[in-house]
N, C-alpha and C positions, 0 to 999 in steps of 0.2 A: 922860796922860803918856807912854804907849805910842806913842798917835797923834800928839801934838806931836815926837815922837823921830821918826817915820817920815815925816812932813810937811819934817822940818827934814832931814833924808837926803836926801830927794827932792829937797829945792829946791836941797841940795848939788851935788847929780849934775848935775840941770838946768843950775845954771851953768856948773858945768862943761863940759858939753856948749856949752854957747851961746860960751865962750873959745875952742873950736877953731875956730870960724868963722874968724878971723883967721890962723889958723895955715894956712889951706888957701892952696897957691900953686902957682908954676908946677913944682916937684918931686912935688906931690902929684898935679900933672894929668899930666905925664911920666909916672908910676908905671900912672896910670890906663890910659893910651892904650897903656903897654906889655903890660900883661896883656888888655887887650882883643885887641890886634891878636897875639899870641901863636898861634903854630902848634900849639904844646903844651898842656902846663898848667901852674898855678899852684904850685909847691912853697913852701910855708910852713915856716918854721925857725924854733927859740929854744930857749933853756933855761929852765926853771925857771916862773916865774909867764909870761914871755912866752911860752913853749912854750905852757902853757894856754891862754894867748891866743890863739898860733897854731893849736890843735887846733881852737878854735871859730870862728875864721876861714877856716878849710879848711873846716870840716864845714857852715856857713853859705853859704860861695860853692859848693859843690857841689849842697847843695839848691837853689841858685837859677838852677843850668845854668852854672857858671863850672864847668869841669874843675880841681879842685884837692887837694892833698892834703899832709899833713903831715909833716914828716920832721924827726924828734929830731936836735939836731945834733949832739951826743954819740955817738950811738948810728949818725951816718952813715956813718964812717970803719971800722965794721964789718960793712962786705956793703952797708949799705942805700942808701949812695951810688949804686948801681944803679939805682933809683928815677927818677933823674935823668938826663933825657935830652935829647938836642939837642931845643931848641925850647921848653924849659921856661922860662918865668920863676921866678927865686926872690924871696921877700918874707924877709928876713931882720929877725926882730925882736928888740930889744936893752931 
C-alpha cells in the first residue's frame, strides 16, 4: 500500500512536469535571455507559498552560478528594497 501510494504520487508529479513542456514559449525564452544577459543579479520575489518557491529558486540559481537573491515582497518596502539595484532583473512569482 505504501509503495503503491508512493509510485502513484511520483506518476502524478511526472505527468505534471511533462504537461509543462507545452507551456514553454516565447515569453519563457525572453525571460531566460533577460536573466542571462543581465548585468546585475536576479531578484526573486513572492509571498506565501510563492515566496517559499522563490527562496528555493534563488538558492538553486546561486549555487549553480547565477547571482540571485530572494526579496520578500511584503518586507521590501521596509528598507529591504535597497537590495534591488540598477541592472538587477526581477522574477515575481504569484
